[in-house]
MDAnalysis code that builds the backbone (N, CA, C; Angstrom):
import MDAnalysis as mda
import numpy as np

u = mda.Universe.empty(663, n_residues=221, atom_resindex=np.repeat(np.arange(221), 3), trajectory=True)
u.add_TopologyAttr("name", ["N", "CA", "C"] * 221)
u.add_TopologyAttr("resid", np.arange(1, 222))
u.add_TopologyAttr("resname", ["MET", "THR", "GLY", "CYS", "PHE", "ARG", "GLY", "LEU", "PHE", "ARG", "LEU", "LEU", "PHE", "LEU", "LEU", "LEU", "LEU", "GLY", "LEU", "VAL", "LEU", "LEU", "ALA", "ALA", "TRP", "TRP", "TYR", "ARG", "LYS", "PRO", "LEU", "LEU", "ASP", "ALA", "ALA", "HIS", "HIS", "TRP", "LEU", "GLY", "LYS", "HIS", "ALA", "LYS", "ILE", "PRO", "SER", "VAL", "VAL", "ASP", "PRO", "GLY", "VAL", "GLY", "ALA", "PRO", "THR", "PRO", "SER", "ALA", "LEU", "ALA", "ASN", "GLY", "GLN", "ALA", "LYS", "LEU", "HIS", "ALA", "LEU", "GLY", "ALA", "PRO", "PRO", "PRO", "GLY", "GLY", "ALA", "ASP", "SER", "VAL", "ILE", "LEU", "THR", "ALA", "ASN", "GLU", "MET", "ALA", "ALA", "LEU", "VAL", "GLY", "SER", "GLY", "ILE", "ASP", "TRP", "ASN", "VAL", "ARG", "LYS", "SER", "PHE", "ASP", "SER", "LEU", "LYS", "VAL", "GLU", "LEU", "HIS", "GLU", "GLY", "ASP", "ILE", "ALA", "VAL", "TYR", "ALA", "ARG", "LEU", "ASP", "THR", "ARG", "VAL", "ILE", "PRO", "ALA", "GLN", "ALA", "LEU", "GLY", "PRO", "LEU", "LYS", "GLY", "LEU", "LEU", "GLY", "ALA", "TRP", "GLU", "PRO", "ILE", "ARG", "ILE", "ALA", "GLY", "PRO", "ILE", "ALA", "VAL", "ALA", "HIS", "PRO", "GLY", "LEU", "ALA", "ARG", "TRP", "THR", "VAL", "ARG", "GLU", "PHE", "ALA", "LEU", "ARG", "GLY", "ILE", "PRO", "PHE", "PRO", "PRO", "PRO", "ALA", "VAL", "ARG", "SER", "LEU", "ALA", "ARG", "GLN", "ALA", "ALA", "GLY", "ALA", "ASP", "THR", "ASN", "GLY", "ALA", "VAL", "PRO", "LEU", "LYS", "VAL", "ASP", "ARG", "ALA", "ILE", "ALA", "ARG", "VAL", "ALA", "VAL", "HIS", "SER", "ALA", "GLY", "VAL", "ILE", "LEU", "TYR", "ARG", "SER", "PRO", "TYR", "ARG"])
u.atoms.positions = np.array([
    [-2.236, 28.706, 129.904],
    [-0.927, 27.943, 129.220],
    [-1.595, 27.086, 127.806],
    [-2.610, 26.472, 128.126],
    [-3.072, 25.841, 126.627],
    [-2.856, 26.764, 125.757],
    [-3.481, 28.194, 126.001],
    [-3.566, 29.523, 124.474],
    [-2.281, 29.226, 123.952],
    [-1.132, 29.231, 124.876],
    [0.223, 29.386, 124.715],
    [0.630, 28.693, 123.898],
    [0.240, 27.124, 124.150],
    [0.703, 25.883, 123.509],
    [0.270, 26.101, 122.204],
    [-0.843, 26.527, 122.315],
    [-1.555, 26.356, 120.923],
    [-1.004, 27.279, 119.806],
    [-0.888, 28.747, 120.367],
    [0.071, 29.848, 119.552],
    [1.185, 28.923, 119.136],
    [1.796, 28.541, 119.813],
    [3.083, 28.627, 119.536],
    [3.012, 27.459, 118.538],
    [2.280, 25.916, 118.471],
    [1.955, 25.131, 117.607],
    [1.753, 25.531, 116.373],
    [0.814, 26.655, 116.255],
    [0.281, 27.740, 115.123],
    [1.649, 27.999, 114.728],
    [2.134, 28.517, 115.039],
    [3.558, 29.465, 114.815],
    [4.397, 28.520, 114.127],
    [4.700, 27.427, 114.730],
    [5.469, 26.195, 114.250],
    [4.955, 25.609, 112.685],
    [3.565, 25.155, 112.914],
    [3.268, 25.152, 111.303],
    [3.575, 25.971, 110.355],
    [3.096, 27.350, 110.797],
    [3.078, 28.290, 109.439],
    [4.450, 28.196, 109.285],
    [5.586, 28.068, 110.281],
    [7.264, 28.006, 109.685],
    [7.373, 27.378, 108.804],
    [6.860, 25.778, 109.193],
    [7.137, 24.553, 108.456],
    [6.485, 24.666, 107.130],
    [5.351, 25.168, 107.152],
    [4.687, 25.485, 105.631],
    [5.136, 26.235, 104.763],
    [5.693, 27.535, 105.298],
    [6.838, 28.359, 104.874],
    [7.595, 27.821, 104.035],
    [8.334, 27.048, 104.871],
    [9.573, 26.373, 104.287],
    [9.004, 25.111, 103.292],
    [8.268, 24.639, 103.522],
    [8.037, 23.546, 102.182],
    [7.637, 24.424, 101.112],
    [6.692, 25.245, 101.240],
    [6.334, 26.429, 99.980],
    [7.750, 26.859, 99.513],
    [8.846, 27.518, 100.256],
    [9.719, 27.972, 99.546],
    [10.918, 26.922, 98.938],
    [10.795, 25.619, 99.574],
    [11.648, 24.639, 99.014],
    [11.089, 24.333, 97.659],
    [9.704, 24.339, 97.567],
    [8.896, 23.780, 96.288],
    [9.482, 24.789, 95.089],
    [9.333, 25.910, 95.648],
    [9.319, 27.275, 94.793],
    [11.000, 26.855, 93.847],
    [11.692, 26.934, 95.012],
    [13.368, 26.776, 95.123],
    [13.666, 25.478, 93.898],
    [13.010, 24.547, 94.361],
    [13.638, 23.488, 93.367],
    [12.013, 22.810, 92.202],
    [11.652, 24.226, 92.059],
    [10.472, 23.945, 90.698],
    [10.650, 23.242, 89.825],
    [12.087, 23.338, 89.249],
    [12.204, 22.895, 87.704],
    [12.435, 21.448, 88.149],
    [13.376, 20.893, 89.052],
    [13.484, 19.372, 89.095],
    [12.256, 18.906, 89.407],
    [11.401, 19.322, 90.087],
    [10.044, 18.672, 90.643],
    [9.163, 18.573, 89.143],
    [9.076, 19.484, 88.702],
    [8.062, 19.722, 87.401],
    [8.675, 18.561, 86.322],
    [10.173, 18.680, 86.027],
    [10.798, 17.442, 85.716],
    [10.118, 16.104, 85.772],
    [10.262, 15.980, 87.061],
    [10.113, 14.535, 87.411],
    [8.542, 14.085, 87.568],
    [7.781, 15.421, 87.531],
    [6.215, 15.354, 87.440],
    [5.900, 14.898, 85.858],
    [6.795, 15.651, 84.877],
    [6.628, 15.204, 83.363],
    [7.050, 13.841, 83.242],
    [8.059, 13.013, 83.567],
    [8.459, 11.952, 83.760],
    [7.560, 10.727, 84.077],
    [7.145, 11.160, 85.231],
    [6.134, 10.136, 86.108],
    [4.851, 10.138, 84.983],
    [4.257, 11.240, 84.754],
    [3.082, 11.481, 84.143],
    [3.081, 10.730, 82.901],
    [4.180, 10.818, 82.008],
    [4.650, 10.610, 80.884],
    [4.298, 9.086, 80.952],
    [4.709, 8.408, 81.774],
    [4.540, 6.963, 81.946],
    [3.283, 6.048, 81.794],
    [2.226, 6.914, 82.310],
    [0.956, 6.759, 82.360],
    [0.253, 7.612, 81.083],
    [0.735, 8.004, 80.220],
    [-0.500, 8.487, 79.315],
    [0.224, 8.044, 77.494],
    [0.591, 6.787, 77.872],
    [0.955, 6.405, 76.322],
    [-0.377, 6.035, 75.653],
    [-0.140, 6.359, 74.101],
    [-1.047, 5.932, 73.184],
    [-1.031, 4.548, 73.004],
    [-1.730, 3.568, 73.150],
    [-1.869, 2.321, 72.791],
    [-1.582, 1.810, 71.213],
    [-0.533, 0.738, 71.334],
    [-0.244, 0.153, 70.053],
    [-1.416, -0.424, 68.962],
    [-1.311, -0.073, 67.559],
    [-2.147, -0.835, 66.781],
    [-1.832, -2.034, 66.765],
    [-1.121, -2.565, 67.366],
    [-0.735, -4.079, 67.369],
    [-2.093, -5.025, 67.521],
    [-2.486, -4.158, 68.918],
    [-3.925, -4.793, 69.368],
    [-5.193, -4.703, 68.296],
    [-5.894, -5.619, 68.125],
    [-6.618, -5.891, 67.291],
    [-8.085, -4.866, 67.537],
    [-8.324, -4.671, 68.782],
    [-9.085, -3.472, 68.916],
    [-8.841, -2.174, 69.046],
    [-7.335, -1.846, 68.787],
    [-7.192, -0.578, 68.548],
    [-6.768, -0.248, 66.781],
    [-7.202, 0.928, 66.539],
    [-6.988, 1.688, 65.187],
    [-6.506, 2.765, 64.984],
    [-5.814, 2.660, 63.655],
    [-5.262, 4.368, 63.610],
    [-5.961, 4.624, 62.107],
    [-6.520, 6.105, 61.859],
    [-7.027, 6.281, 60.502],
    [-5.694, 6.184, 59.666],
    [-6.080, 5.577, 58.261],
    [-5.328, 5.461, 56.981],
    [-6.179, 5.683, 55.679],
    [-5.598, 6.049, 54.802],
    [-6.398, 6.238, 53.555],
    [-7.160, 4.650, 53.009],
    [-6.306, 3.752, 52.921],
    [-6.870, 2.121, 52.785],
    [-8.163, 2.045, 53.718],
    [-8.142, 2.275, 55.213],
    [-9.071, 1.864, 56.022],
    [-10.155, 3.012, 55.916],
    [-9.913, 4.176, 55.495],
    [-11.126, 5.048, 55.215],
    [-12.080, 4.394, 53.888],
    [-11.199, 4.224, 52.676],
    [-11.782, 3.867, 51.497],
    [-12.434, 2.350, 51.863],
    [-12.111, 1.437, 52.747],
    [-12.620, 0.147, 53.093],
    [-14.067, 0.725, 53.968],
    [-13.751, 1.305, 54.673],
    [-15.209, 1.831, 55.450],
    [-16.133, 2.763, 54.753],
    [-15.804, 3.456, 54.092],
    [-16.810, 4.035, 52.983],
    [-17.160, 2.954, 52.038],
    [-16.662, 1.950, 51.480],
    [-17.227, 0.923, 50.510],
    [-18.451, 0.120, 51.517],
    [-17.993, -0.156, 52.800],
    [-18.952, -1.040, 53.471],
    [-20.184, -0.227, 53.491],
    [-19.970, 1.351, 53.798],
    [-21.110, 2.216, 54.107],
    [-21.912, 2.472, 52.954],
    [-21.268, 2.222, 51.505],
    [-21.972, 2.449, 50.413],
    [-22.884, 1.089, 49.962],
    [-22.207, -0.205, 50.638],
    [-23.063, -1.569, 50.681],
    [-24.285, -1.226, 51.566],
    [-24.205, -0.817, 52.422],
    [-25.468, -0.459, 53.525],
    [-26.085, 0.151, 53.111],
    [-25.973, 1.355, 52.189],
    [-26.914, 2.286, 51.734],
    [-27.794, 1.989, 50.174],
    [-26.787, 0.789, 49.964],
    [-27.588, 0.493, 48.791],
    [-28.962, -0.093, 48.599],
    [-29.751, 0.055, 47.533],
    [-30.937, -0.250, 47.226],
    [-31.222, -1.743, 47.302],
    [-32.400, -2.395, 47.625],
    [-32.529, -3.767, 47.727],
    [-32.568, -4.021, 46.427],
    [-32.132, -5.348, 46.149],
    [-31.837, -6.679, 47.000],
    [-30.154, -6.452, 47.329],
    [-29.482, -5.608, 46.812],
    [-28.182, -5.665, 46.943],
    [-27.409, -5.198, 47.991],
    [-28.261, -4.147, 48.864],
    [-28.101, -3.675, 50.252],
    [-27.829, -4.751, 51.260],
    [-26.858, -4.324, 51.915],
    [-26.676, -5.285, 53.166],
    [-27.328, -4.706, 54.506],
    [-27.696, -5.316, 55.276],
    [-28.419, -5.174, 56.632],
    [-27.604, -4.863, 57.596],
    [-26.301, -5.069, 57.512],
    [-25.874, -4.503, 58.455],
    [-24.239, -4.874, 57.980],
    [-23.189, -3.989, 58.447],
    [-21.746, -4.432, 57.840],
    [-21.074, -4.076, 59.296],
    [-19.844, -4.342, 59.362],
    [-19.174, -4.618, 60.778],
    [-17.718, -3.882, 60.220],
    [-17.361, -2.673, 61.198],
    [-16.290, -1.866, 60.659],
    [-14.771, -2.588, 61.744],
    [-13.740, -2.880, 60.952],
    [-12.446, -2.753, 61.822],
    [-12.057, -1.475, 62.801],
    [-11.332, -1.898, 63.745],
    [-10.781, -0.709, 64.578],
    [-10.042, 0.525, 63.576],
    [-9.489, 0.245, 62.631],
    [-8.821, 0.841, 61.528],
    [-9.823, 1.542, 60.731],
    [-10.827, 1.213, 60.466],
    [-12.155, 1.749, 59.383],
    [-12.574, 2.305, 60.558],
    [-12.975, 2.033, 61.811],
    [-13.838, 2.964, 62.729],
    [-13.116, 4.471, 62.906],
    [-11.814, 4.307, 63.204],
    [-10.969, 5.340, 63.286],
    [-10.599, 6.264, 62.346],
    [-10.811, 5.526, 61.000],
    [-10.754, 6.393, 59.807],
    [-12.245, 7.157, 59.752],
    [-13.180, 6.365, 60.262],
    [-14.769, 7.446, 59.963],
    [-14.860, 8.095, 60.940],
    [-14.290, 8.244, 62.163],
    [-14.477, 8.909, 63.139],
    [-13.294, 10.262, 63.130],
    [-12.342, 9.893, 62.458],
    [-11.471, 10.878, 62.142],
    [-12.236, 12.183, 61.076],
    [-12.517, 11.302, 60.172],
    [-13.454, 12.056, 59.150],
    [-14.696, 12.868, 59.417],
    [-15.016, 12.068, 60.162],
    [-16.505, 12.728, 60.703],
    [-16.555, 14.093, 61.775],
    [-15.192, 13.740, 62.491],
    [-15.078, 15.502, 63.294],
    [-15.041, 16.583, 62.462],
    [-15.624, 17.441, 63.096],
    [-15.511, 18.805, 62.430],
    [-13.869, 19.340, 62.095],
    [-13.688, 19.771, 61.091],
    [-12.204, 20.071, 61.073],
    [-11.697, 21.188, 61.960],
    [-12.468, 21.952, 62.292],
    [-11.799, 22.993, 63.189],
    [-11.763, 22.251, 64.889],
    [-11.805, 21.008, 64.787],
    [-11.954, 20.166, 66.225],
    [-10.600, 19.686, 65.858],
    [-10.583, 18.824, 64.568],
    [-9.741, 17.722, 64.212],
    [-8.459, 18.440, 64.119],
    [-8.070, 19.449, 63.569],
    [-6.853, 20.095, 63.444],
    [-6.319, 20.060, 64.728],
    [-6.721, 20.075, 66.082],
    [-6.289, 20.318, 67.075],
    [-5.773, 18.636, 67.331],
    [-5.926, 17.752, 66.777],
    [-5.469, 16.303, 67.199],
    [-4.697, 15.911, 66.096],
    [-3.514, 15.250, 66.978],
    [-2.377, 14.549, 66.299],
    [-2.023, 12.976, 66.734],
    [-1.817, 12.329, 65.764],
    [-1.504, 10.818, 65.810],
    [-2.937, 10.084, 66.446],
    [-4.025, 10.388, 65.965],
    [-5.466, 9.713, 66.629],
    [-5.423, 8.311, 66.670],
    [-5.902, 7.797, 67.240],
    [-6.090, 6.164, 67.420],
    [-7.510, 5.998, 68.318],
    [-8.182, 4.990, 67.576],
    [-9.433, 4.668, 68.101],
    [-9.193, 3.143, 69.053],
    [-9.661, 3.095, 70.414],
    [-9.671, 1.795, 71.221],
    [-11.322, 1.397, 71.185],
    [-11.494, -0.028, 70.758],
    [-12.788, -0.292, 71.020],
    [-13.011, -1.145, 72.286],
    [-14.247, -0.626, 73.029],
    [-14.341, -1.378, 74.041],
    [-15.877, -1.979, 73.720],
    [-16.304, -2.797, 74.801],
    [-17.731, -3.400, 74.773],
    [-18.764, -1.904, 75.146],
    [-19.571, -1.476, 74.121],
    [-20.287, -0.593, 74.603],
    [-20.125, 1.113, 74.289],
    [-18.662, 1.156, 74.073],
    [-18.025, 2.640, 74.171],
    [-16.641, 2.770, 73.488],
    [-16.188, 3.739, 72.578],
    [-15.008, 3.786, 72.201],
    [-14.275, 4.665, 72.811],
    [-12.687, 4.795, 72.540],
    [-11.797, 5.202, 73.314],
    [-11.074, 6.092, 72.473],
    [-11.081, 7.233, 72.286],
    [-10.115, 7.998, 71.458],
    [-9.078, 8.545, 72.001],
    [-7.481, 8.151, 71.272],
    [-6.282, 8.448, 72.080],
    [-5.733, 9.477, 70.957],
    [-5.151, 10.329, 71.476],
    [-4.495, 11.477, 70.328],
    [-3.691, 12.479, 71.382],
    [-2.749, 13.093, 70.396],
    [-1.982, 14.633, 70.813],
    [-2.549, 15.676, 70.685],
    [-2.794, 16.124, 71.992],
    [-3.907, 17.332, 71.450],
    [-2.946, 18.748, 71.433],
    [-3.606, 19.690, 70.970],
    [-2.761, 20.864, 71.020],
    [-3.437, 21.455, 72.474],
    [-2.776, 21.748, 73.228],
    [-3.121, 21.986, 74.690],
    [-3.787, 23.667, 74.625],
    [-3.454, 24.351, 73.493],
    [-3.715, 25.791, 73.407],
    [-5.266, 26.130, 73.301],
    [-5.817, 24.804, 73.182],
    [-7.286, 24.975, 72.729],
    [-7.926, 25.055, 74.029],
    [-7.034, 24.700, 75.435],
    [-8.185, 24.648, 76.240],
    [-7.724, 25.971, 77.168],
    [-8.514, 26.774, 77.947],
    [-8.261, 28.046, 78.487],
    [-7.275, 27.606, 79.881],
    [-6.461, 28.434, 80.131],
    [-5.505, 27.929, 81.313],
    [-6.573, 27.927, 82.517],
    [-7.468, 28.949, 82.777],
    [-8.200, 28.685, 84.131],
    [-8.786, 27.280, 83.986],
    [-9.145, 26.728, 83.228],
    [-9.916, 25.466, 82.913],
    [-8.906, 24.031, 83.482],
    [-7.635, 24.374, 83.272],
    [-6.781, 23.033, 83.597],
    [-6.094, 23.587, 85.419],
    [-6.247, 24.643, 85.736],
    [-5.704, 25.332, 86.988],
    [-4.386, 24.978, 87.060],
    [-3.376, 24.381, 87.941],
    [-2.096, 24.179, 88.365],
    [-1.600, 23.147, 87.460],
    [-2.432, 22.467, 86.624],
    [-1.756, 21.485, 85.662],
    [-1.047, 22.293, 84.544],
    [-1.722, 23.093, 84.419],
    [-1.114, 23.805, 83.165],
    [0.254, 24.355, 82.909],
    [0.872, 24.205, 83.949],
    [2.319, 24.535, 84.222],
    [3.153, 23.049, 83.916],
    [2.307, 21.936, 84.140],
    [3.153, 20.719, 83.709],
    [2.692, 20.209, 81.998],
    [2.407, 20.684, 81.238],
    [1.696, 20.558, 80.206],
    [2.902, 21.642, 78.815],
    [2.956, 20.608, 77.976],
    [3.725, 21.053, 77.016],
    [3.025, 21.713, 75.821],
    [3.237, 21.803, 74.841],
    [2.033, 22.539, 73.750],
    [1.328, 21.278, 72.916],
    [1.696, 20.064, 73.059],
    [1.047, 18.848, 72.604],
    [1.112, 17.909, 73.571],
    [0.122, 17.305, 73.978],
    [-0.073, 16.452, 75.187],
    [-0.958, 15.525, 74.890],
    [-0.237, 13.860, 75.259],
    [-1.471, 12.885, 74.896],
    [-2.986, 12.931, 75.526],
    [-3.845, 12.290, 74.878],
    [-5.176, 12.671, 75.822],
    [-6.058, 11.486, 75.363],
    [-7.017, 10.933, 76.318],
    [-7.776, 9.997, 76.069],
    [-9.183, 10.488, 76.080],
    [-10.223, 10.480, 75.270],
    [-11.365, 10.739, 75.504],
    [-12.391, 9.391, 75.422],
    [-13.300, 8.924, 76.400],
    [-13.809, 7.445, 75.971],
    [-15.403, 8.093, 76.528],
    [-16.321, 7.373, 75.492],
    [-17.685, 6.971, 75.874],
    [-18.852, 6.542, 74.791],
    [-19.885, 6.213, 75.205],
    [-20.382, 5.438, 74.146],
    [-20.970, 6.152, 72.699],
    [-21.426, 5.807, 71.762],
    [-21.703, 6.444, 70.404],
    [-22.903, 5.963, 70.042],
    [-23.934, 6.922, 69.580],
    [-25.218, 6.380, 69.352],
    [-25.897, 7.256, 68.040],
    [-26.545, 7.005, 67.198],
    [-27.192, 7.738, 66.127],
    [-28.367, 8.479, 66.590],
    [-28.508, 10.025, 66.540],
    [-29.368, 10.898, 67.159],
    [-30.278, 10.832, 65.897],
    [-30.056, 11.397, 64.613],
    [-31.034, 11.045, 63.592],
    [-30.008, 10.653, 62.255],
    [-30.981, 10.770, 61.273],
    [-29.941, 10.178, 60.066],
    [-29.180, 11.010, 59.501],
    [-27.915, 10.566, 59.603],
    [-26.970, 11.723, 58.815],
    [-25.882, 12.033, 60.215],
    [-26.350, 11.536, 61.460],
    [-25.872, 12.723, 62.567],
    [-25.907, 11.489, 63.506],
    [-24.419, 11.111, 64.539],
    [-24.162, 10.365, 65.583],
    [-23.855, 11.533, 66.590],
    [-23.999, 10.685, 67.595],
    [-23.473, 11.389, 69.112],
    [-22.428, 10.783, 69.830],
    [-21.547, 11.045, 70.055],
    [-20.309, 10.686, 70.657],
    [-20.118, 11.262, 71.984],
    [-21.052, 10.722, 73.313],
    [-21.019, 11.395, 74.312],
    [-19.705, 11.011, 75.498],
    [-19.047, 12.127, 75.774],
    [-17.859, 11.703, 76.525],
    [-18.323, 11.687, 77.963],
    [-17.908, 10.670, 78.425],
    [-17.690, 10.432, 79.798],
    [-16.527, 9.735, 80.604],
    [-15.214, 10.030, 80.097],
    [-14.134, 9.645, 80.602],
    [-13.147, 10.973, 79.537],
    [-12.314, 11.541, 80.413],
    [-11.510, 12.585, 79.642],
    [-10.277, 12.530, 80.821],
    [-8.918, 12.178, 80.310],
    [-7.729, 12.546, 80.829],
    [-6.537, 12.972, 79.756],
    [-5.857, 13.861, 80.557],
    [-4.760, 14.489, 79.829],
    [-3.388, 14.380, 80.550],
    [-2.505, 13.894, 79.884],
    [-0.916, 13.278, 80.027],
    [-1.607, 12.407, 80.800],
    [-2.531, 11.103, 81.206],
    [-2.580, 10.165, 81.873],
    [-3.361, 10.629, 83.536],
    [-4.211, 12.141, 83.410],
    [-4.930, 12.320, 84.568],
    [-5.972, 12.374, 84.341],
    [-6.783, 11.788, 85.128],
    [-8.241, 11.648, 84.450],
    [-8.887, 13.151, 85.184],
    [-9.822, 13.349, 84.496],
    [-10.608, 14.576, 85.507],
    [-12.199, 13.916, 85.931],
    [-12.360, 14.858, 87.307],
    [-13.651, 14.430, 87.543],
    [-15.068, 14.323, 86.505],
    [-16.028, 13.785, 87.107],
    [-16.793, 14.099, 86.045],
    [-17.401, 15.845, 85.927],
    [-17.720, 16.212, 86.889],
    [-18.132, 17.747, 86.863],
    [-17.231, 18.275, 85.783],
    [-16.169, 18.044, 85.545],
    [-15.031, 18.622, 84.498],
    [-15.278, 18.516, 82.940],
    [-15.682, 17.026, 83.174],
    [-15.576, 16.031, 81.992],
    [-15.764, 17.064, 80.565],
    [-17.360, 17.221, 81.274],
    [-18.514, 17.896, 79.724],
    [-17.395, 19.276, 79.605],
    [-17.104, 20.223, 80.295],
    [-16.475, 21.759, 79.958],
    [-15.317, 21.254, 79.190],
    [-13.840, 20.242, 79.568],
    [-13.024, 19.870, 78.782],
    [-13.344, 19.279, 77.630],
    [-14.500, 18.780, 77.249],
    [-15.160, 18.005, 76.175],
    [-15.286, 19.048, 74.999],
    [-16.081, 19.748, 75.581],
    [-16.747, 21.156, 74.855],
    [-15.565, 22.108, 74.443],
    [-14.311, 22.089, 75.259],
    [-13.254, 22.863, 74.718],
    [-12.418, 22.386, 73.632],
    [-12.233, 21.243, 74.271],
    [-11.107, 20.228, 73.494],
    [-11.437, 19.743, 72.205],
    [-12.687, 18.971, 72.057],
    [-13.568, 18.230, 71.366],
    [-14.742, 18.717, 70.569],
    [-15.132, 19.631, 70.680],
    [-16.105, 20.641, 70.185],
    [-17.704, 19.805, 70.683],
    [-17.470, 19.324, 71.788],
    [-18.594, 18.655, 72.471],
    [-20.058, 19.767, 72.887],
    [-21.247, 19.214, 72.573],
    [-22.515, 20.191, 72.748],
    [-22.436, 20.317, 74.651],
    [-23.678, 20.963, 74.955],
    [-23.716, 21.049, 76.171],
    [-23.690, 20.116, 77.311],
    [-24.335, 18.818, 76.590],
    [-24.753, 17.459, 77.160],
    [-23.263, 16.790, 77.009],
    [-22.131, 17.090, 76.469],
    [-21.017, 16.577, 76.542],
    [-20.924, 15.499, 75.044],
    [-21.705, 15.974, 74.278],
    [-21.630, 14.863, 73.439],
    [-20.847, 15.508, 72.183],
    [-19.918, 14.595, 71.128],
    [-19.451, 15.442, 70.263],
    [-20.301, 14.673, 69.165],
    [-20.707, 15.852, 68.210],
    [-21.269, 15.495, 66.950],
    [-20.255, 14.868, 66.085],
    [-20.904, 13.654, 65.196],
    [-20.020, 13.264, 64.099],
    [-21.009, 13.022, 63.042],
    [-20.723, 13.286, 61.842],
    [-21.578, 13.226, 60.637],
    [-21.213, 11.656, 60.011],
    [-22.386, 11.012, 60.035],
    [-22.339, 9.613, 59.397],
    [-22.943, 9.408, 58.475],
    [-23.111, 8.187, 57.503],
    [-23.862, 8.100, 56.283],
    [-25.364, 7.991, 56.988],
    [-26.507, 8.104, 55.846],
    [-27.698, 8.713, 56.344],
    [-28.460, 7.075, 56.521],
    [-27.928, 6.019, 55.762],
    [-28.127, 4.703, 55.879],
    [-27.944, 4.307, 57.366],
    [-27.266, 4.648, 58.083],
    [-26.944, 3.684, 59.631],
    [-28.100, 4.261, 60.518],
    [-28.803, 3.241, 61.066],
    [-29.850, 3.525, 61.867],
    [-29.483, 3.275, 63.418],
    [-28.414, 2.472, 63.603],
    [-27.907, 1.865, 64.986],
    [-26.374, 1.459, 65.187],
    [-25.883, 1.798, 65.759],
    [-24.079, 1.251, 66.072],
    [-24.484, 0.565, 67.623],
    [-23.192, -0.782, 67.219],
    [-23.567, -1.476, 68.496],
    [-21.475, -1.707, 68.489],
    [-21.219, -1.250, 69.206],
    [-19.659, -1.224, 69.392],
    [-19.462, -2.658, 70.448],
    [-18.434, -3.446, 70.068],
    [-17.668, -4.665, 70.643],
    [-16.103, -4.013, 70.346],
    [-15.520, -5.150, 71.233],
    [-14.344, -5.171, 71.345],
    [-13.516, -5.428, 69.991],
    [-14.357, -6.308, 69.208],
    [-13.833, -6.989, 67.994],
    [-14.101, -6.242, 66.914],
    [-15.040, -5.372, 66.652],
    [-15.709, -4.409, 65.688],
    [-16.530, -3.804, 66.018],
    [-17.271, -2.703, 65.134],
    [-18.486, -1.832, 65.233],
    [-19.081, -2.713, 64.399],
    [-20.372, -2.784, 64.598],
    [-21.723, -3.337, 63.863],
    [-22.362, -2.076, 63.261],
    [-22.796, -1.910, 62.403],
    [-23.646, -0.424, 61.910],
    [-24.941, -1.197, 61.064],
    [-26.069, -0.950, 61.601],
    [-27.299, -1.663, 61.318],
    [-27.931, -0.741, 60.052],
    [-28.701, -1.002, 59.291],
    [-29.499, -0.162, 58.295],
    [-30.687, 0.149, 58.647],
    [-30.868, 1.476, 58.349],
    [-32.333, 1.766, 58.484],
    [-33.611, 1.148, 57.858],
    [-34.608, 0.267, 58.729],
    [-35.516, -0.406, 57.990],
    [-36.111, 0.378, 56.771],
    [-35.841, 2.003, 56.746],
    [-36.589, 2.551, 55.876],
    [-35.794, 2.704, 54.368],
    [-34.478, 2.294, 54.178],
    [-33.814, 2.694, 53.379],
    [-34.148, 1.603, 52.253],
])
């Protein structure tokens, strides 16, 4: 008798599951539209009104490069350190990323935190293989908001590494095991999850704060 009840419950469960799947398929368009609407609310790119958020502009790039020139100038005129604003940091990050990667990003912005930076942009989702996104692929358009965050450090003169520890696409954060793979495909990160950035050879150390980024001069300059 117990076996009959178990068999009946399993049959009912399978029938119910089939109905749910059928309904999901039948109403897939409104469900996908609702998902787009809900996820879009949680994927906004921050406004540059916040002093800790910056966007690359020609003037910010020129100002940032002038500060780097002062950092690299020989003594006694050279500065021991300079402070970059969020706009200047965004401009230098944007110009420091390899163009093969940079062309997949639009509306780039940088948000400064204590110890790390977060880059917001709209990503050309075609650079990420469909298998890496799984079911999420059906929810994405050609360009979607992305957030990548992590610390940045100078590896050796002329090169810094931005280690990606957080990766979110359309407001959906990915678990740590997937972050390295996605950072490699979307941002050109290496096998350790670090994005290489070309920097001035005078920079020895980077200290990121919410109010600005301090670049320290190499003692050998």
